[in-house]
C-alpha positions as CSV (number, residue, x, y, z in Angstrom):
1,M,-28.7,5.1,31.8
2,S,-26.9,1.8,32.0
3,K,-27.1,-1.5,30.2
4,K,-25.3,-4.7,30.0
5,T,-23.0,-4.9,26.9
6,G,-20.7,-7.6,25.6
7,L,-17.3,-6.1,24.9
8,G,-15.1,-9.0,24.3
9,Q,-12.7,-11.1,26.3
10,G,-10.4,-8.2,27.2
11,V,-13.0,-6.3,29.2
12,G,-14.3,-9.5,30.9
13,L,-10.8,-10.5,32.0
14,L,-10.0,-7.2,33.5
15,F,-13.3,-6.2,35.0
16,G,-15.4,-9.3,35.2
17,E,-19.2,-8.8,35.2
18,E,-19.5,-5.2,36.2
19,Q,-22.2,-2.8,34.9
20,E,-21.1,-0.4,32.1
21,K,-22.6,3.0,31.7
22,F,-23.8,4.0,28.2
23,F,-24.8,7.4,26.9
24,E,-24.2,10.0,24.1
25,C,-21.1,12.0,25.0
26,N,-20.0,15.4,23.7
27,I,-17.2,14.5,21.3
28,N,-15.0,17.4,22.6
29,K,-15.0,16.0,26.1
30,I,-13.2,12.8,24.9
31,I,-9.5,12.8,25.4
32,P,-7.3,10.5,23.1
33,N,-5.8,7.5,24.8
34,K,-2.2,8.2,25.8
35,Y,-1.5,4.4,25.6
36,Q,-3.1,4.1,22.0
37,P,-1.0,1.3,20.4
38,R,-2.2,2.3,16.9
39,T,0.0,4.9,15.3
40,H,-0.9,4.6,11.6
41,F,-4.3,5.9,10.4
42,N,-5.0,5.8,6.7
43,A,-6.6,9.0,5.5
44,D,-8.7,7.4,2.8
45,D,-10.0,4.7,5.2
46,L,-10.9,7.3,7.7
47,Q,-12.8,9.3,5.1
48,E,-14.7,6.2,4.0
49,L,-15.6,5.5,7.6
50,A,-16.6,9.1,8.1
51,D,-19.0,8.9,5.1
52,S,-20.5,5.7,6.6
53,I,-20.9,7.4,10.0
54,R,-22.5,10.4,8.4
55,E,-25.1,8.2,6.8
56,K,-25.7,5.5,9.4
57,G,-24.3,7.0,12.6
58,V,-21.8,5.3,15.0
59,I,-23.0,1.8,15.3
60,Q,-20.4,0.5,17.9
61,P,-20.0,2.6,21.0
62,L,-16.5,4.0,22.0
63,I,-15.1,2.7,25.3
64,V,-14.0,5.4,27.7
65,T,-13.1,5.9,31.4
66,S,-13.6,9.0,33.5
67,G,-10.8,11.6,33.1
68,P,-10.0,14.9,34.7
69,N,-12.2,17.9,34.7
70,D,-15.3,15.9,33.9
71,D,-13.7,14.6,30.6
72,F,-13.4,11.1,29.5
73,E,-10.3,9.2,28.4
74,L,-10.6,7.0,25.4
75,I,-9.8,3.3,25.9
76,A,-10.8,1.8,22.5
77,G,-12.3,3.4,19.4
78,E,-9.8,6.1,18.3
79,R,-10.5,5.4,14.6
80,R,-14.3,5.8,15.1
81,L,-13.6,9.0,17.1
82,R,-11.5,10.5,14.4
83,A,-14.0,9.6,11.7
84,S,-16.8,11.0,13.7
85,K,-15.0,14.4,13.9
86,L,-14.6,14.2,10.2
87,A,-18.3,13.5,9.8
88,G,-19.1,16.6,11.8
89,L,-20.7,14.8,14.8
90,T,-21.1,16.6,18.1
91,H,-22.0,13.6,20.2
92,V,-21.0,9.9,19.9
93,P,-22.2,6.9,21.9
94,V,-19.8,5.7,24.6
95,I,-19.6,3.1,27.3
96,V,-18.0,4.2,30.5
97,L,-15.8,1.7,32.4
98,D,-14.3,2.4,35.9
99,V,-10.6,2.1,35.5
100,D,-8.7,3.2,38.6
101,Q,-5.1,2.0,37.7
102,E,-2.9,3.2,34.9
103,D,-1.8,-0.3,34.4
104,S,-5.3,-1.5,33.8
105,L,-6.0,1.3,31.3
106,L,-2.9,0.3,29.4
107,E,-3.7,-3.4,29.4
108,L,-7.4,-2.8,28.4
109,A,-6.4,-0.5,25.5
110,L,-3.8,-3.0,24.2
111,I,-6.2,-6.0,24.4
112,E,-9.2,-4.2,22.9
113,N,-7.2,-2.9,19.9
114,V,-5.8,-6.4,19.2
115,Q,-9.1,-8.1,19.5
116,R,-10.8,-5.6,17.2
117,T,-8.1,-6.2,14.5
118,D,-7.6,-2.4,14.4
119,L,-3.8,-2.7,14.3
120,N,-1.4,-3.3,11.4
121,P,1.1,-6.2,12.0
122,I,3.8,-4.1,13.4
123,E,1.5,-2.3,15.8
124,E,0.0,-5.7,16.9
125,A,3.5,-7.0,17.6
126,E,4.4,-3.9,19.6
127,A,1.2,-4.4,21.6
128,Y,2.1,-8.0,22.5
129,K,5.6,-6.8,23.5
130,K,4.1,-4.2,25.8
131,L,1.9,-6.7,27.4
132,I,4.8,-9.0,28.0
133,E,7.2,-6.4,29.3
134,K,4.8,-4.3,31.4
135,F,2.8,-7.1,33.0
136,G,5.3,-10.0,32.9
137,Y,3.1,-12.2,30.8
138,T,4.5,-15.3,29.0
139,Q,3.7,-15.6,25.4
140,E,1.1,-18.3,26.3
141,E,-0.5,-15.9,28.8
142,T,-0.5,-13.1,26.3
143,A,-2.2,-15.3,23.7
144,K,-4.9,-16.2,26.2
145,R,-5.5,-12.6,27.1
146,V,-6.2,-11.7,23.5
147,G,-7.8,-14.9,22.4
148,K,-5.1,-15.8,19.9
149,Q,-3.0,-18.9,19.3
150,R,0.5,-18.9,20.9
151,S,2.1,-19.4,17.5
152,T,0.4,-16.3,16.3
153,V,1.8,-14.2,19.1
154,T,5.3,-15.7,18.6
155,N,5.3,-15.1,14.9
156,M,4.1,-11.5,15.3
157,L,6.8,-10.8,17.9
158,R,9.5,-12.0,15.5
159,L,8.6,-9.2,13.2
160,L,10.2,-6.7,15.7
161,K,13.6,-8.3,14.9
162,L,13.4,-6.7,11.4
163,P,15.3,-3.5,10.5
164,E,13.3,-0.3,10.8
165,I,12.9,0.2,7.0
166,I,11.3,-3.3,6.7
167,R,8.9,-2.7,9.6
168,R,7.9,0.7,8.0
169,D,7.3,-1.1,4.7
170,I,5.0,-3.5,6.5
171,T,3.2,-0.6,8.2
172,D,2.8,1.2,4.9
173,G,1.5,-1.9,3.1
174,L,4.6,-2.2,0.6
175,L,5.4,-5.5,2.2
176,S,3.0,-8.0,3.7
177,E,3.2,-9.7,7.1
178,G,4.2,-12.9,5.1
179,H,7.1,-11.1,3.5
180,G,8.2,-10.0,6.9
181,R,8.1,-13.4,8.4
182,A,10.2,-14.7,5.5
183,L,12.7,-11.9,5.8
184,V,13.2,-12.6,9.6
185,K,15.3,-15.5,8.7
186,L,18.0,-12.9,7.6
187,A,17.4,-10.6,10.6
188,D,21.2,-10.7,11.4
189,E,22.1,-9.6,7.9
190,P,20.6,-6.1,7.3
191,L,22.4,-5.4,4.1
192,K,21.2,-8.7,2.6
193,I,17.6,-8.0,3.8
194,Q,17.9,-4.5,2.2
195,E,18.9,-6.1,-1.1
196,I,16.2,-8.6,-1.1
197,R,13.6,-6.0,-0.1
198,N,14.5,-3.9,-3.1
199,V,14.1,-6.9,-5.4
200,I,10.7,-7.7,-3.9
201,I,9.4,-4.2,-4.4
202,K,10.8,-3.7,-7.8
203,N,9.5,-7.0,-9.2
204,G,6.3,-7.3,-7.1
205,L,7.4,-10.7,-5.8
206,S,4.9,-13.0,-3.9
207,V,5.6,-14.4,-0.5
208,R,6.4,-17.8,-2.0
209,Q,8.9,-16.2,-4.5
210,T,10.5,-14.3,-1.6
211,E,10.9,-17.6,0.4
212,K,12.7,-19.1,-2.6
213,I,15.1,-16.2,-2.8
214,I,15.8,-16.3,1.0
215,K,16.3,-20.1,0.9
216,K,18.9,-19.7,-1.9
217,A,20.6,-16.9,0.0
218,T,21.0,-18.8,3.2
219,L,22.5,-21.8,1.3
220,T,25.1,-19.7,-0.6
221,H,26.9,-17.7,2.1
222,S,30.2,-19.3,1.2
223,R,29.9,-18.8,-2.5
224,P,30.9,-15.7,-4.4
225,K,28.2,-13.0,-4.2
226,R,26.1,-12.5,-7.2
227,P,23.4,-10.0,-7.8
228,I,20.0,-11.5,-6.5
229,Q,17.7,-12.3,-9.3
230,P,14.0,-12.9,-9.0
231,P,13.0,-16.5,-9.6
232,A,12.3,-17.6,-13.2
233,E,8.7,-17.2,-14.2
234,E,6.7,-18.8,-17.0
235,I,6.2,-16.6,-20.1
236,P,3.2,-14.3,-19.7
237,L,0.0,-15.9,-20.8
238,S,-0.8,-13.1,-23.3
239,Y,2.6,-13.5,-25.0
240,K,2.1,-17.3,-25.1
241,N,-1.4,-16.9,-26.7
242,S,0.1,-14.5,-29.3
243,L,2.8,-17.0,-30.3
244,V,0.2,-19.8,-30.6
245,T,-2.0,-17.6,-32.9
246,Q,1.0,-16.6,-35.0
247,L,2.2,-20.2,-35.4
248,T,-1.3,-21.5,-36.1
249,N,-1.8,-19.0,-38.8
250,R,1.7,-19.6,-40.3
251,L,1.4,-23.4,-40.3
252,N,-2.4,-23.7,-40.9
253,S,-2.3,-26.4,-38.2
254,K,-3.4,-26.4,-34.5
255,V,-0.4,-25.5,-32.3
256,A,-0.1,-25.9,-28.5
257,I,2.6,-24.5,-26.2
258,T,3.1,-26.1,-22.8
259,Q,5.7,-25.0,-20.2
260,N,7.4,-26.4,-17.1
261,G,9.4,-23.6,-15.5
262,T,11.8,-22.2,-18.1
263,R,11.5,-25.3,-20.3
264,G,8.6,-26.4,-22.4
265,K,7.5,-27.9,-25.8
266,I,5.6,-26.9,-28.9
267,E,3.1,-29.4,-30.3
268,I,1.9,-29.1,-33.9
269,E,-1.0,-31.3,-35.2
270,Y,-1.1,-32.8,-38.7
271,Y,-4.0,-34.5,-40.2
272,S,-2.4,-36.9,-42.9
273,L,1.0,-37.9,-44.2
274,D,0.7,-35.3,-47.0
275,D,-0.2,-32.7,-44.3
276,L,2.9,-33.8,-42.3
277,D,5.1,-33.3,-45.5
278,R,3.5,-29.8,-45.9
279,V,4.2,-28.8,-42.2
280,A,7.7,-30.2,-42.5
281,D,8.4,-28.2,-45.7
282,L,7.2,-25.0,-43.9
283,L,9.5,-25.7,-40.9
284,L,12.5,-26.5,-43.1
285,G,12.0,-23.6,-45.4
286,E,11.4,-25.7,-48.5
């Protein structure tokens, strides 16, 4: 049985308007893609997908090509394949594409994974790098192949300049892509990056706070080195509210605390001149 199926820009670019073959395939006859760009599979996410598949089935077919010994080689859908095995399925829906050249298989695998947002930032950057190195694409051509902006491809590729430990942190979710893009500015200073990385993780710094640290670090190369400190923060809201309550109860007047960075002011209301004298006596200890 065959039917026409829209599979995204990657398939269209490589294979045009050809007819794809669709059927339910024995799951044991599907060989993993040797060019799979994705290397990190979260166990909890896989189990969640397996539970969904067990209840509703595989909604989106896997894409395969004919392999040796009547088997099929996976092009795209390894996460669905793994989850289907966890769910105990014996057959999964597949679409068979005729791919004769190894280069085409690699290109299609990379493009399909990128377009389906199946990759973490580092895996996506590696996929762009492979497309550029293997097929001689420019960044502009790579962006068109995967339906992205050129600036997106450029920024992702810059992540590969980071030290291995930072790339691993991004893959594991300890640091975000935004953290990585900020840290790239210090790519030639691995020790400094390591120091800032430790501060980010220890203090749970946002991307904006990280950018402030890095900006300061790049402006102070000639100054004596000091331990990197996280940027000053406003006092916690719960602590500020507690202080307001205590001061209000102590002075029997409405109190407000406003803050601007590490500075601020305390405002105390009074309701008559006599009340002003009373508050002043409390503050002066008289």
